C-alpha positions as a Markdown table, in Angstrom:
| # | Residue | x | y | z |
|---|---|---|---|---|
| 1 | Met | 35.7 | -12.8 | 7.3 |
| 2 | Glu | 34.9 | -16.5 | 7.1 |
| 3 | Ile | 36.3 | -19.4 | 9.1 |
| 4 | Ser | 36.3 | -23.1 | 8.1 |
| 5 | Lys | 35.0 | -25.8 | 10.4 |
| 6 | Lys | 38.5 | -27.2 | 10.8 |
| 7 | Glu | 39.9 | -23.8 | 11.9 |
| 8 | Tyr | 37.0 | -23.4 | 14.3 |
| 9 | Leu | 37.5 | -26.8 | 16.0 |
| 10 | Glu | 41.2 | -26.1 | 16.3 |
| 11 | Ala | 40.7 | -22.7 | 17.9 |
| 12 | Lys | 38.0 | -24.2 | 20.2 |
| 13 | Lys | 40.4 | -26.9 | 21.3 |
| 14 | Glu | 43.2 | -24.4 | 21.9 |
| 15 | Leu | 41.0 | -22.2 | 24.1 |
| 16 | Asn | 39.6 | -25.1 | 26.1 |
| 17 | Glu | 43.1 | -26.6 | 26.8 |
| 18 | Lys | 45.1 | -23.4 | 27.3 |
| 19 | Gly | 44.5 | -23.0 | 31.0 |
| 20 | Leu | 45.0 | -26.7 | 31.8 |
| 21 | Lys | 48.4 | -26.7 | 30.1 |
| 22 | Glu | 49.5 | -23.6 | 31.9 |
| 23 | Val | 49.3 | -24.9 | 35.5 |
| 24 | Glu | 49.8 | -28.5 | 36.4 |
| 25 | Asn | 48.5 | -30.1 | 39.6 |
| 26 | Pro | 47.6 | -26.9 | 41.4 |
| 27 | Lys | 46.3 | -28.7 | 44.5 |
| 28 | Glu | 49.6 | -30.5 | 45.3 |
| 29 | Glu | 51.5 | -29.3 | 48.3 |
| 30 | Lys | 54.4 | -27.2 | 47.0 |
| 31 | Asn | 57.2 | -25.1 | 48.6 |
| 32 | Glu | 57.2 | -21.4 | 48.5 |
| 33 | Asp | 59.2 | -20.9 | 45.3 |
| 34 | Glu | 56.9 | -23.5 | 43.5 |
| 35 | Gln | 53.8 | -21.6 | 44.8 |
| 36 | Arg | 55.1 | -18.3 | 43.3 |
| 37 | Ile | 55.7 | -20.0 | 40.0 |
| 38 | Glu | 52.2 | -21.5 | 40.0 |
| 39 | Leu | 50.5 | -18.3 | 41.0 |
| 40 | Gly | 52.5 | -16.4 | 38.4 |
| 41 | Lys | 51.0 | -18.7 | 35.8 |
| 42 | Val | 47.5 | -18.1 | 37.2 |
| 43 | Tyr | 48.3 | -14.4 | 36.9 |
| 44 | Glu | 49.1 | -14.8 | 33.2 |
| 45 | Leu | 45.9 | -16.9 | 32.7 |
| 46 | Ile | 43.8 | -14.1 | 34.3 |
| 47 | Ile | 45.3 | -11.6 | 31.9 |
| 48 | Thr | 44.5 | -14.0 | 29.0 |
| 49 | Val | 40.9 | -14.1 | 30.2 |
| 50 | Leu | 40.7 | -10.4 | 30.6 |
| 51 | Lys | 42.0 | -9.9 | 27.0 |
| 52 | Arg | 39.6 | -12.4 | 25.7 |
| 53 | Tyr | 36.5 | -10.4 | 26.8 |
| 54 | Cys | 37.7 | -6.8 | 27.3 |
| 55 | Asp | 39.7 | -4.2 | 25.3 |
| 56 | Leu | 41.8 | -2.1 | 27.7 |
| 57 | Asp | 44.9 | -0.1 | 27.7 |
| 58 | Glu | 47.7 | -2.7 | 27.9 |
| 59 | Lys | 49.0 | -1.5 | 31.3 |
| 60 | Tyr | 45.7 | -2.0 | 33.0 |
| 61 | Tyr | 45.5 | -5.8 | 32.4 |
| 62 | Ser | 48.3 | -6.4 | 34.9 |
| 63 | Leu | 46.9 | -4.0 | 37.5 |
| 64 | Ile | 43.4 | -5.7 | 37.4 |
| 65 | Ala | 44.9 | -9.2 | 37.4 |
| 66 | Val | 46.9 | -8.4 | 40.6 |
| 67 | Trp | 43.8 | -6.8 | 42.1 |
| 68 | Ile | 41.8 | -9.9 | 41.4 |
| 69 | Ile | 44.5 | -12.1 | 43.1 |
| 70 | Gly | 44.5 | -9.6 | 46.0 |
| 71 | Thr | 40.8 | -10.3 | 46.7 |
| 72 | Tyr | 41.9 | -13.7 | 47.9 |
| 73 | Tyr | 44.4 | -12.2 | 50.4 |
| 74 | Tyr | 42.9 | -8.7 | 51.2 |
| 75 | Lys | 42.2 | -9.7 | 54.9 |
| 76 | Asn | 46.0 | -10.0 | 55.3 |
| 77 | Phe | 46.5 | -6.3 | 54.5 |
| 78 | Pro | 45.5 | -3.2 | 56.6 |
| 79 | Ser | 43.9 | -1.7 | 53.6 |
| 80 | Phe | 42.8 | -2.7 | 50.0 |
| 81 | Pro | 42.0 | -0.2 | 47.3 |
| 82 | Tyr | 38.7 | 0.1 | 45.4 |
| 83 | Leu | 38.8 | -0.1 | 41.6 |
| 84 | Phe | 36.7 | 2.5 | 39.8 |
| 85 | Phe | 36.0 | 2.4 | 36.1 |
| 86 | Asn | 34.7 | 5.6 | 34.6 |
| 87 | Ala | 33.5 | 5.5 | 31.0 |
| 88 | Met | 30.8 | 6.6 | 28.6 |
| 89 | Lys | 27.9 | 4.3 | 27.7 |
| 90 | Gly | 28.9 | 1.3 | 25.6 |
| 91 | Ser | 32.5 | 1.2 | 26.8 |
| 92 | Gly | 32.3 | -2.3 | 28.3 |
| 93 | Lys | 32.4 | -1.3 | 31.9 |
| 94 | Ser | 29.5 | -3.6 | 32.9 |
| 95 | Arg | 31.1 | -6.6 | 31.2 |
| 96 | Leu | 34.4 | -5.8 | 32.9 |
| 97 | Leu | 32.7 | -5.6 | 36.3 |
| 98 | Arg | 30.9 | -9.0 | 35.7 |
| 99 | Leu | 34.2 | -10.6 | 34.7 |
| 100 | Ile | 36.1 | -9.2 | 37.7 |
| 101 | Thr | 33.5 | -10.3 | 40.2 |
| 102 | Thr | 33.4 | -13.7 | 38.5 |
| 103 | Leu | 37.1 | -14.2 | 38.9 |
| 104 | Ala | 37.5 | -12.5 | 42.3 |
| 105 | Lys | 37.0 | -14.1 | 45.8 |
| 106 | Asp | 33.3 | -14.6 | 46.6 |
| 107 | Gly | 32.3 | -11.9 | 44.0 |
| 108 | Cys | 28.8 | -10.6 | 43.5 |
| 109 | Met | 27.5 | -7.7 | 41.4 |
| 110 | Leu | 24.8 | -5.2 | 42.0 |
| 111 | Asn | 23.1 | -2.4 | 40.1 |
| 112 | Ser | 22.0 | -0.7 | 43.3 |
| 113 | Leu | 23.4 | -0.8 | 46.9 |
| 114 | Thr | 21.7 | -0.4 | 50.3 |
| 115 | Glu | 23.2 | 0.0 | 53.7 |
| 116 | Ala | 22.0 | -3.4 | 54.8 |
| 117 | Val | 23.4 | -5.2 | 51.8 |
| 118 | Met | 26.7 | -3.4 | 52.3 |
| 119 | Phe | 27.3 | -4.7 | 55.9 |
| 120 | Arg | 25.3 | -7.9 | 55.9 |
| 121 | Thr | 27.2 | -9.5 | 52.9 |
| 122 | Thr | 30.8 | -10.5 | 52.5 |
| 123 | Gly | 33.2 | -11.0 | 49.6 |
| 124 | Thr | 34.1 | -8.9 | 46.6 |
| 125 | Leu | 31.4 | -6.4 | 45.7 |
| 126 | Gly | 30.8 | -5.0 | 42.2 |
| 127 | Ile | 28.6 | -2.0 | 41.9 |
| 128 | Asp | 27.5 | -1.0 | 38.4 |
| 129 | Glu | 25.7 | 2.2 | 37.4 |
| 130 | Phe | 27.0 | 3.9 | 40.6 |
| 131 | Glu | 25.3 | 7.2 | 40.0 |
| 132 | Arg | 23.1 | 8.0 | 42.9 |
| 133 | Ile | 25.3 | 7.6 | 46.0 |
| 134 | Asn | 25.2 | 11.3 | 46.9 |
| 135 | Trp | 21.4 | 11.5 | 46.9 |
| 136 | Lys | 19.6 | 12.6 | 50.0 |
| 137 | Gly | 19.1 | 9.7 | 52.4 |
| 138 | Lys | 22.3 | 7.9 | 51.3 |
| 139 | Glu | 24.5 | 9.6 | 53.9 |
| 140 | Thr | 25.1 | 6.5 | 56.0 |
| 141 | Leu | 25.9 | 4.3 | 53.0 |
| 142 | Thr | 28.4 | 6.9 | 51.8 |
| 143 | Glu | 30.1 | 6.8 | 55.2 |
| 144 | Leu | 30.3 | 3.0 | 55.0 |
| 145 | Leu | 31.9 | 3.2 | 51.5 |
| 146 | Asn | 34.3 | 5.9 | 52.7 |
| 147 | Ser | 35.7 | 3.5 | 55.4 |
| 148 | Ala | 35.3 | 0.0 | 54.0 |
| 149 | Tyr | 38.6 | 0.1 | 52.1 |
| 150 | Lys | 40.4 | -0.1 | 55.5 |
| 151 | Lys | 40.6 | -2.9 | 58.1 |
| 152 | Gly | 38.8 | -2.1 | 61.3 |
| 153 | Ala | 35.7 | -0.4 | 59.9 |
| 154 | Thr | 32.6 | -1.8 | 61.6 |
| 155 | Val | 28.9 | -1.2 | 61.8 |
| 156 | Lys | 26.9 | -1.8 | 65.0 |
| 157 | Arg | 23.2 | -2.5 | 65.0 |
| 158 | Met | 20.8 | -3.5 | 67.8 |
| 159 | Lys | 19.3 | -7.0 | 67.6 |
| 160 | Arg | 16.4 | -8.5 | 69.5 |
| 161 | Val | 17.2 | -11.9 | 71.2 |
| 162 | Lys | 15.2 | -14.1 | 73.4 |
| 163 | Thr | 16.5 | -14.8 | 76.9 |
| 164 | Phe | 15.2 | -16.5 | 80.1 |
| 165 | Ala | 14.2 | -13.0 | 81.3 |
| 166 | Gly | 12.4 | -12.2 | 78.1 |
| 167 | Glu | 13.3 | -10.3 | 74.9 |
| 168 | Glu | 16.4 | -8.1 | 75.1 |
| 169 | Gln | 18.3 | -5.8 | 72.7 |
| 170 | Val | 22.0 | -6.7 | 72.1 |
| 171 | Val | 24.6 | -5.1 | 70.0 |
| 172 | Glu | 25.5 | -6.9 | 66.7 |
| 173 | Glu | 28.7 | -5.8 | 65.0 |
| 174 | Phe | 29.5 | -6.2 | 61.3 |
| 175 | Asp | 32.9 | -5.9 | 59.5 |
| 176 | Val | 32.5 | -3.8 | 56.3 |
| 177 | Tyr | 36.1 | -4.1 | 55.1 |
| 178 | Arg | 36.0 | -5.8 | 51.7 |
| 179 | Pro | 37.3 | -5.5 | 48.0 |
| 180 | Ile | 34.9 | -3.2 | 46.0 |
| 181 | Val | 34.9 | -2.5 | 42.3 |
| 182 | Ile | 32.7 | 0.3 | 41.0 |
| 183 | Ala | 31.7 | 1.7 | 37.6 |
| 184 | Asn | 29.7 | 4.6 | 36.4 |
| 185 | Ile | 29.4 | 7.4 | 33.7 |
| 186 | Ser | 29.2 | 10.5 | 35.8 |
| 187 | Gly | 32.4 | 10.2 | 38.0 |
| 188 | Met | 33.0 | 10.1 | 41.7 |
| 189 | Asp | 32.9 | 12.5 | 44.6 |
| 190 | Ser | 36.4 | 13.6 | 45.8 |
| 191 | Ile | 36.3 | 11.8 | 49.2 |
| 192 | Leu | 35.4 | 8.4 | 47.8 |
| 193 | Asn | 37.6 | 8.9 | 44.8 |
| 194 | Asp | 40.6 | 9.1 | 47.2 |
| 195 | Arg | 39.9 | 5.5 | 48.1 |
| 196 | Cys | 39.9 | 4.3 | 44.5 |
| 197 | Ile | 42.3 | 3.4 | 41.7 |
| 198 | Thr | 40.6 | 5.2 | 38.8 |
| 199 | Ile | 40.7 | 3.7 | 35.3 |
| 200 | Ile | 39.2 | 5.5 | 32.3 |
| 201 | Leu | 37.7 | 3.1 | 29.8 |
| 202 | Asn | 37.5 | 3.8 | 26.0 |
| 203 | Lys | 34.9 | 2.3 | 23.7 |
| 204 | Ser | 36.4 | -0.7 | 21.8 |
| 205 | Asn | 36.3 | -1.1 | 18.0 |
| 206 | Lys | 37.6 | -4.7 | 18.0 |
| 207 | Pro | 34.8 | -7.0 | 16.8 |
| 208 | Glu | 36.6 | -10.1 | 18.2 |
| 209 | Ile | 35.8 | -8.6 | 21.6 |
| 210 | Thr | 32.6 | -6.6 | 21.1 |
| 211 | Lys | 30.9 | -9.6 | 19.5 |
| 212 | Met | 32.1 | -12.1 | 22.2 |
| 213 | Met | 29.3 | -13.4 | 24.4 |
| 214 | Glu | 29.7 | -13.4 | 28.1 |
| 215 | Leu | 29.6 | -17.2 | 28.7 |
| 216 | Phe | 31.8 | -17.0 | 31.8 |
| 217 | Glu | 30.2 | -20.0 | 33.4 |
| 218 | Leu | 31.3 | -22.2 | 30.5 |
| 219 | Asp | 34.8 | -20.8 | 30.2 |
| 220 | Lys | 37.2 | -23.5 | 31.4 |
| 221 | Asp | 40.0 | -21.0 | 32.1 |
| 222 | Ile | 37.7 | -19.1 | 34.5 |
| 223 | His | 36.7 | -22.4 | 36.2 |
| 224 | Phe | 40.4 | -23.3 | 36.6 |
| 225 | Ile | 41.2 | -19.9 | 38.1 |
| 226 | Lys | 38.3 | -20.1 | 40.6 |
| 227 | Glu | 39.5 | -23.6 | 41.7 |
| 228 | Phe | 43.1 | -22.6 | 42.2 |
| 229 | Pro | 44.1 | -23.0 | 45.9 |
| 230 | Phe | 45.1 | -19.4 | 46.7 |
| 231 | Glu | 44.8 | -20.0 | 50.4 |
| 232 | Lys | 47.7 | -22.4 | 50.3 |
| 233 | Cys | 50.2 | -19.8 | 49.2 |
| 234 | Ile | 52.2 | -19.3 | 52.5 |
| 235 | Trp | 54.2 | -16.3 | 51.1 |
| 236 | Cys | 51.1 | -14.2 | 51.3 |
| 237 | Ser | 49.9 | -15.3 | 54.8 |
| 238 | Val | 48.9 | -12.7 | 57.3 |
| 239 | Asp | 52.1 | -13.2 | 59.3 |
| 240 | Val | 54.3 | -12.5 | 56.3 |
| 241 | Thr | 52.4 | -9.5 | 55.1 |
| 242 | His | 52.3 | -7.9 | 58.5 |
| 243 | Lys | 56.1 | -8.3 | 58.7 |
| 244 | Val | 56.6 | -6.7 | 55.3 |
| 245 | Tyr | 54.7 | -3.6 | 56.6 |
| 246 | Met | 56.7 | -3.5 | 59.8 |
| 247 | Glu | 60.0 | -3.9 | 57.9 |
| 248 | Trp | 58.9 | -1.1 | 55.6 |
| 249 | Asn | 58.4 | 1.2 | 58.5 |
| 250 | Ile | 61.8 | 0.3 | 59.9 |
| 251 | Phe | 63.3 | 1.0 | 56.5 |
| 252 | Ile | 61.7 | 4.4 | 56.2 |
| 253 | Asn | 62.7 | 5.3 | 59.8 |
| 254 | Thr | 66.3 | 4.3 | 59.1 |
| 255 | Ile | 66.4 | 6.3 | 55.8 |
| 256 | Tyr | 64.9 | 9.5 | 57.0 |
| 257 | Thr | 65.8 | 9.8 | 60.7 |
| 258 | Thr | 69.4 | 8.8 | 60.7 |
| 259 | Thr | 72.5 | 10.1 | 59.0 |
| 260 | Leu | 73.3 | 6.7 | 57.4 |
| 261 | Thr | 72.9 | 6.6 | 53.6 |
| 262 | Thr | 72.7 | 2.8 | 53.6 |
| 263 | Leu | 71.2 | 0.2 | 55.8 |
| 264 | Thr | 74.0 | -1.5 | 57.7 |
| 265 | Thr | 72.0 | -3.9 | 59.9 |
| 266 | Leu | 69.3 | -5.9 | 58.1 |
| 267 | Thr | 66.9 | -8.6 | 59.1 |
| 268 | Thr | 66.7 | -11.6 | 56.8 |
| 269 | Leu | 63.3 | -10.4 | 55.5 |
| 270 | Gln | 64.4 | -6.8 | 55.1 |
| 271 | Glu | 67.6 | -7.9 | 53.2 |
| 272 | Lys | 65.3 | -9.9 | 50.8 |
| 273 | Leu | 63.0 | -6.9 | 50.3 |
| 274 | Leu | 65.6 | -4.1 | 50.2 |
| 275 | Pro | 65.6 | -3.8 | 46.3 |
| 276 | Phe | 61.7 | -3.5 | 46.4 |
| 277 | Phe | 61.8 | -1.0 | 49.3 |
| 278 | Asn | 64.4 | 1.2 | 47.5 |
| 279 | Lys | 62.4 | 1.2 | 44.2 |
| 280 | Leu | 59.2 | 2.1 | 46.1 |
| 281 | Asn | 60.9 | 4.8 | 48.1 |
| 282 | Glu | 62.4 | 6.4 | 45.0 |
| 283 | Ala | 59.0 | 6.3 | 43.2 |
| 284 | Gly | 57.9 | 9.2 | 45.5 |
| 285 | Ile | 54.5 | 7.6 | 46.3 |
| 286 | Asp | 53.3 | 8.6 | 49.8 |
| 287 | Gly | 50.3 | 9.3 | 51.9 |
| 288 | Arg | 46.9 | 7.8 | 50.8 |
| 289 | Asn | 48.4 | 6.8 | 47.4 |
| 290 | Leu | 51.0 | 4.6 | 49.2 |
| 291 | Glu | 48.3 | 3.2 | 51.4 |
| 292 | Leu | 46.2 | 2.2 | 48.4 |
| 293 | Ser | 49.0 | 0.8 | 46.2 |
| 294 | Leu | 51.2 | -1.0 | 48.7 |
| 295 | Ala | 49.1 | -4.2 | 49.0 |
| 296 | Leu | 49.0 | -4.7 | 45.3 |
| 297 | Leu | 52.7 | -3.8 | 44.9 |
| 298 | Ile | 53.6 | -6.4 | 47.6 |
| 299 | Ile | 51.7 | -9.1 | 45.7 |
| 300 | Ala | 53.3 | -8.0 | 42.4 |
| 301 | Asn | 56.8 | -8.1 | 44.0 |
| 302 | Ser | 56.1 | -11.6 | 45.3 |
| 303 | Leu | 55.3 | -12.8 | 41.7 |
| 304 | Asn | 58.4 | -11.4 | 40.0 |
| 305 | Asp | 60.4 | -8.1 | 39.5 |
| 306 | Asn | 59.0 | -7.5 | 36.1 |
| 307 | Ile | 55.4 | -7.5 | 37.2 |
| 308 | Met | 56.2 | -5.2 | 40.1 |
| 309 | Asn | 58.3 | -2.7 | 38.0 |
| 310 | Asn | 55.5 | -2.4 | 35.5 |
| 311 | Leu | 52.8 | -2.0 | 38.1 |
| 312 | Leu | 54.9 | 0.6 | 40.0 |
| 313 | Lys | 55.2 | 2.5 | 36.7 |
| 314 | Thr | 51.4 | 2.3 | 36.2 |
| 315 | Phe | 50.7 | 3.6 | 39.7 |
| 316 | Lys | 53.0 | 6.5 | 39.2 |
| 317 | Glu | 51.2 | 7.4 | 35.9 |
| 318 | Ile | 47.7 | 7.1 | 37.6 |
| 319 | Ile | 48.8 | 9.2 | 40.6 |
| 320 | Glu | 50.3 | 11.9 | 38.3 |
| 321 | Glu | 47.1 | 12.0 | 36.3 |
| 322 | Lys | 45.0 | 12.1 | 39.5 |
| 323 | Lys | 47.0 | 15.1 | 40.8 |
| 324 | Lys | 46.3 | 16.9 | 37.5 |
| 325 | Asp | 42.6 | 16.2 | 37.8 |
| 326 | Asp | 42.5 | 17.3 | 41.5 |
| 327 | Ala | 44.1 | 20.5 | 40.5 |
| 328 | Val | 41.4 | 21.2 | 37.9 |
| 329 | Glu | 38.6 | 20.1 | 40.2 |
| 330 | Asn | 39.8 | 21.9 | 43.3 |
| 331 | Leu | 37.9 | 25.1 | 43.5 |
| 332 | Asp | 40.5 | 26.8 | 45.6 |
| 333 | Ile | 43.1 | 26.3 | 42.9 |
| 334 | Ser | 40.6 | 27.4 | 40.3 |
| 335 | Leu | 39.9 | 30.6 | 42.3 |
| 336 | Ile | 43.6 | 31.4 | 42.6 |
| 337 | Asp | 44.0 | 30.7 | 38.8 |
| 338 | Tyr | 41.0 | 33.0 | 38.0 |
| 339 | Ile | 42.3 | 35.9 | 40.1 |
| 340 | Ser | 45.8 | 35.6 | 38.8 |
| 341 | Gln | 44.5 | 36.1 | 35.3 |
| 342 | Lys | 42.8 | 39.4 | 36.1 |
| 343 | Ser | 44.4 | 42.8 | 35.5 |
| 344 | Ser | 46.6 | 43.8 | 38.5 |
| 345 | Asn | 44.9 | 47.1 | 39.3 |
| 346 | Asp | 44.1 | 48.4 | 42.8 |
| 347 | Asp | 40.4 | 49.1 | 42.3 |
| 348 | Trp | 37.7 | 48.2 | 44.7 |
| 349 | Ile | 35.5 | 45.3 | 43.5 |
| 350 | Ser | 32.4 | 43.8 | 45.1 |
| 351 | Ile | 32.4 | 40.2 | 46.3 |
| 352 | Arg | 29.2 | 39.7 | 44.3 |
| 353 | Glu | 30.9 | 40.8 | 41.1 |
| 354 | Thr | 34.0 | 38.6 | 41.8 |
| 355 | Phe | 31.7 | 35.7 | 42.5 |
| 356 | Gln | 29.7 | 36.1 | 39.3 |
| 357 | Gly | 32.9 | 36.3 | 37.2 |
| 358 | Phe | 34.3 | 33.2 | 38.9 |
| 359 | Lys | 31.0 | 31.3 | 38.5 |
| 360 | Glu | 31.2 | 31.8 | 34.8 |
| 361 | Phe | 34.8 | 30.7 | 34.9 |
| 362 | Val | 34.1 | 27.3 | 36.6 |
| 363 | Arg | 30.5 | 26.8 | 35.4 |
| 364 | Ile | 29.2 | 25.3 | 38.7 |
| 365 | Glu | 25.6 | 25.4 | 39.8 |
| 366 | Glu | 25.3 | 24.2 | 43.4 |
| 367 | Asp | 23.3 | 25.7 | 46.3 |
| 368 | Trp | 26.4 | 25.9 | 48.5 |
| 369 | Phe | 28.4 | 27.7 | 45.8 |
| 370 | Asn | 27.5 | 31.3 | 46.5 |
| 371 | Glu | 28.8 | 34.7 | 47.6 |
| 372 | Lys | 29.3 | 33.5 | 51.2 |
| 373 | Trp | 31.5 | 30.7 | 50.0 |
| 374 | Met | 33.5 | 33.2 | 47.9 |
| 375 | Gly | 34.0 | 35.5 | 50.8 |
| 376 | Arg | 35.3 | 32.7 | 53.0 |
| 377 | Ala | 37.5 | 31.3 | 50.3 |
| 378 | Leu | 39.2 | 34.6 | 49.6 |
| 379 | Lys | 39.8 | 35.0 | 53.3 |
| 380 | Arg | 41.1 | 31.5 | 53.7 |
| 381 | Leu | 43.5 | 31.9 | 50.7 |
| 382 | Asn | 44.6 | 35.3 | 52.1 |
| 383 | Leu | 43.8 | 37.1 | 48.8 |
| 384 | Ile | 42.1 | 40.1 | 50.2 |
| 385 | Lys | 44.3 | 43.2 | 50.8 |
| 386 | Glu | 41.6 | 45.5 | 52.0 |
| 387 | Lys | 37.9 | 45.2 | 52.8 |
| 388 | Lys | 35.0 | 47.5 | 53.6 |
| 389 | Arg | 31.3 | 47.5 | 53.7 |
| 390 | Met | 29.2 | 49.8 | 51.5 |
| 391 | Asn | 25.5 | 50.4 | 51.3 |
| 392 | Tyr | 25.2 | 48.0 | 48.4 |
| 393 | Gly | 27.4 | 45.3 | 50.0 |
| 394 | Val | 31.0 | 44.4 | 50.8 |
| 395 | Val | 33.8 | 45.6 | 48.5 |
| 396 | Ile | 37.4 | 44.4 | 48.5 |
| 397 | Lys | 40.8 | 45.0 | 47.0 |
| 398 | Leu | 42.3 | 41.7 | 45.7 |
| 399 | Asp | 46.0 | 40.7 | 46.1 |
| 400 | Tyr | 46.7 | 39.8 | 42.4 |
| 401 | Leu | 50.4 | 39.5 | 42.9 |
| 402 | Lys | 49.9 | 36.9 | 45.7 |
| 403 | Ser | 47.5 | 34.9 | 43.5 |
| 404 | Gln | 50.1 | 34.9 | 40.7 |
| 405 | Glu | 52.8 | 33.7 | 43.1 |
| 406 | Lys | 50.5 | 30.9 | 44.5 |
| 407 | Ile | 49.4 | 29.6 | 41.1 |
| 408 | Arg | 53.0 | 28.8 | 40.1 |
| 409 | Met | 53.0 | 26.1 | 42.8 |
| 410 | Phe | 50.3 | 24.2 | 40.8 |
| 411 | Lys | 51.6 | 24.6 | 37.3 |
């Protein structure tokens, strides 16, 4: 495909001027409604930039754009989710990480991470090729990552200081709460994965994207987004966001601990948020999933109803997919499934034989995954009817009917 010089110059002019036309005078003092409109235009511009450089499932552009906006306000929320991109080589995950950390608040990107870097730096952190976090010697770093999605997580270190009495050791405290975006090929361990919004990337076949050079520093739209005065948006101040969380708890308490079917006494803020609260409550999102999604949903709801409705739908799909993955990965469920498929006879069988059959079923090779684990798991799941020790080891009678009853809960 060839392009004329005239077409090239017109396209270049359109790209250079698009962002500047979208939002006028962003640094002027504006009221709350005007701020929402201006930020909504910046949200659309972020999506335009994401689509310029990355080929994603359509629903993820909005999620990532809201997450990027959230990095400018994350300190106003009690928790802020990690983004995790899992993809095969050549799927564009490194480019996406670089773009996100370029657009996010005080972003930086690393190919490796140490404990010191984790707690001595601030801002949005991008970690590419995140493959070796579970290696021996990385336990402290893993603990930091497991807690840094939530406000209040700190690290304390001793520091030498000079005083009149000489040199002394004093405690120095670091806040590790920050937005983090991660990418790798191999996947994530279950604990850290519970802190993440996981997005699977597919390899693009669009030449208009794969052949695009990453000249982020020369992109005027990116410069415009970075210069937008996010801090002046009063609707997302810490006082407002804290009140939203408090009103949500009042709403939940009223719905589930009284006999009233509707709220009869509403604060001004709660009356304004009631449609949002009802939609969120009806979505069935709870626990850790609610903790991770609420900050982004509050931001989306503050932009407009359409963005919030689409993001809520995306979260429900991601959570449903995650539940399916957890069921597959959870060894207890896999063990129940394995036993439920065996013939329901009442013969004695050794734990060794049961373990070997299950090991072939799940194809796991780990030191901790052994006959001892099998014995404890069967006892924990209450799947042993009888047990006795023989000269060649322990033999058991399995409760096949109970395993068949239990597996129905997960299918």
